[in-house]
N, C-alpha and C positions, 0 to 999 in steps of 0.2 A: 442893276444891270439891264441894258436894253433887251427887249423881247427877242429880237432877231439874233443877238449874240447868245442868249440863253438857249434858244432852239438849236443853233449850230453846235454849241458845246454839248448839249444833251445828245444830239444825233451822233457826234463823234464818240462819246462815252459808251453809248448803247452799242454802236458798231464794234468798238473794241471789246466790249463784254461778250458779244455774240461770237466774235472771232476767237477769243481766248478760251471760251467754254469747252469746245471739243478737245483742244490741246491740253487744257487743264485736267479733263477727265482721263485722257490717255496717260498723262504724266503721273497723276495720282494713282491710277491702277498699276502702272509699272513700278512706282516707288514704294507703294504700301501694300498692294495686293500680292505682288510676286515676291516680295522680300520677307513675308511672314511664313516661316517654315511650317508651322502647324496648319495654316490655311492652305499652303501649297500641297502638303501631304494629303489633306482631306479632299482637295480638288482632284488629285491624281489617283486616289484610291479606287474609284469606280472603273478606271481604265484596266485594272487587273482582270476584269470580267469582259472586256471588249474583245470580240473575236479577232478583229484586225490587229490589235496590239498583241494578243496571244500568238497569232501566226508570225508576227515580226519577231517575237521572242524565240519562237520555235526555230525560225531560220537562222537567227543570229547565234543562239547557243548551240544548235545542232551543227551548223557549219563550223563553228569554233572547235567543237569536239572532234569532228572529222579531220580538221586541219592538224590538230594536236596528235591524232592517231597516225596520220601520214608522216609526221615529222619524227615520231619516236618508235613507231612499229612498222614493220614491213608487211602491210596488209592491203596494199593498193589494189591487188586483183579482186579482193572481196569488198571493196569500198561501196560499190553499187548495191550489193546485197545487204550491207550493214546500215546504209543510210536510212531506209524506211524505219528500221527498228529505233535508231537514234532519234529521229524526228517524232516518232510516235511516243517514245518515252518522255521527250521534252513536252510534247503536247499534253500527255497525261499529267505531267507535273504541274502544268499551268492551271489545272482544275482543282488543285489541292489548297488547303488552308496554308500549308507551308509556303506556297508560292505567293499568296496574298501578303503574308507576313514579310517575306523577302522583298516583295515589291514595295511595301510601305517603308521598310527599313532602308532599302536602296535609295528611294526617293528622298528620304530624310537626310541620309548621309551625303548624297549628291548635292542637295540644296545647300546644306551647311558648307560644303566644300566650295561651291560656286560663290556664296556670299563672302567667305573668307578671302577668296581670290580677288573679288571685286573691291572689297573694302580695305584689304591689306596690300602689302607690297610684294606678295608672293608671285614669282614669275613662272612657276611650274604649271604645266597643263593640268586641268581638272579631268580626272578619269574615273570610270566605274569598273570595279573588279567583278568579273563573272565567275570566279572560282567557286563560290558557295553554290551557285546554281548548277555548275558542272558536276560538283560532288553529289548533289541530290540526284541528278540524272544518272550518274554512274551507278549509284546504289539501286535505282529503279531498273536499269538494264541488267544488273547482276541478279536481281530477284526474278527477272524474266528469262534468265539463263541464255542471254545473248552471248555468242562466242566472243572471246577476248574482252568482255566488258570489264573484268577485274583489272585488266592491264591498261585501261584508258588513263592517261596522265591527267591529273587535276592541276592545271597551271593557272597562274594569276593572269587572266586575260583582261588587259586594260582597254576599255573603250573610251575614246576621247570625248569629253563633253564640251570643254572650252579649250581650244588649241592655245599653246603658249604664245604664238606670234600675234594673236588677236587680243590678248589680255589687256595690254596698255590702252588700246582704243576703247575696248569695252568698259574699262575702269573709269576712263574720263567721261564716257557717256552716262555711266551709272551715277556718278557724282552730280552731273548736271540734272539728271532725272530726280534725284533726291531733293534738290533745291526747287526745281520747277514743280514737282508734285505737290508742294505746299503753297507756293506763292502764286502760281497761275490760277488755281480755283479762287483763292482769296481776291486776287486782282479782278477776276471776272465778276464776282459778286459785288465788289466795291464799285466798279465802273457801272454796273447795272443800277445799283441804288443811287449813285450820283447822277446818272443820266435821267432817271425818272424824277428825282427830286428837283433837278434844274428845269425840267420840261415845262413849257407854258401850257401845253395840253397833255396832262398826265395820263389820261385814258389812252390817248394815241401812243404815248411813250410805252405804256405797259403792253399794249398790243404789239408794238414793234419789237420789244424785248422778248416777248413770248414767241413771236414768229421766228426771230433769230435763233432762239433756243431750239425750236423744233427743227429748223434747218441745220443747226449744228449737230443735233442728234442724228439726223438723216445722213449728214456728211460722215459722221463717225461710223455708222452702220456700213456705208459704202466703202470706207477705208478698211474696215475689218474684212470685208469680202475680197477686196483687191489684195490686201496683205496675205490672206489665205492662199489665193491663187499664185501670187509671186513666191511665197514660201515653198509651196509644193513643187512649183516648176523649177526651183533652184536647188532641189535636193540631189544628192549624189545618186548614181544609178542603183546602188544596192539597197537603198532605204525604201521601206514600204510607204507608198503615198497614202493609202487608207489609214495606216497606223499614225502617220505624222498628222494627217487631217484630224483624227480623233484627239490627239494631244493638243493641237492648235485650238480646236473647239472647246476643249475642257479648260485650257488656260485663259482663253478670252471670254468665257461665259459670263463672268461678272461684268466685264466692260461692255459686252453686248447688251446685257440687261440694263445697264446704266444708260446706254445710248437710246434704247427703246423708251426708257422712262423720260429722258429729255425730250424725245420726239412727242410722246404722248402728252406730257405735261404742257409743253409749249403749245400744242394744238388745242388742248382743252381750254387753256387760258385765253388764247386768241379767239376761239369760238365764243367763250363767255363774254369777253369784251364786246365782240360784234353784236351778240344778242342783246346785251344791256343797252347798247347804243340804238339798236333798232326798236326795242320794246320799251325803252325808258320813257319817263315823263318828259314833256316838252319843257324847254328852258323857261323860267319865269320871265315875264315881261318887265321892262324897265319901269321904275317908279315914275309916275306921271304920264306914262304912255297910255294909249288906248287899249283896253282889254278886249274890245270887240268892235266891229264896225257898226256905226249908227244905222238904224233901220231907215229904209228909203222914205223920204218925206219928213223925217223926224228932225227935231232941233239939233243943231250942230253941237258937238261936245264943247263944253266950256273949259277954259284954261284953269288949271289948278292954282289955287291961291298960294302965295308965298307963305 
């Protein structure tokens, strides 16, 4: 194969590899990192101690209890005086071991329900039931002798996680991610190996691949930052932005680490190739060539015999 054609094909393969690498990392994270229930629960567990997440739980559960009281009991005149007690009781509950267990169990049940909805043909919305938490808060209020605490209704309050009208679109996207999560990284590695193998100057090809890897990692880091900003700006008015930001950071932590690794590895390899080129030994001279210039006034170098 002519050298010019090899160089062109090598450049195309390396460019494709560097282009697919960040998308492959994103697809693999979504397809394998988010679909493992055990890993998901482990990732979400520390958020039970996050102050912003706790306050979001306090607002959601506390307001739900007060709405239930308004619907079933005629206590609207004392709503303002009861509200601090309810929220304090919920806040106190979020510091207990029972809340951490309920948090882990709720995340596990929700994750399983989401996976079943995405992988099966169920068209029902995925919801989370807050009744167990409400029952715990009711018992806490009763122990604190809050008026009418014993009459607080414990209803099954369903909080939508995946709306039914979006399940079809999300299911199709999830199936695409499952396929892309495997094949995109494989294709990126195969293109990189093929491009380096075909290159006429392999050192330069390795440097180009490493530099493209570093740029792909930087692009992924930028995409995560932009995605966080867009996610928070698109939230409904009643959703806590700090809590949602904490959840986003926890879920994307593995992907963010992978992006920094790509950036660091690509930069290190690029620097190493540059240093070996700058500090390496000079190329050997051709056989039969002059190894050094003849001294001034000396005899001219003789031609090598055949």
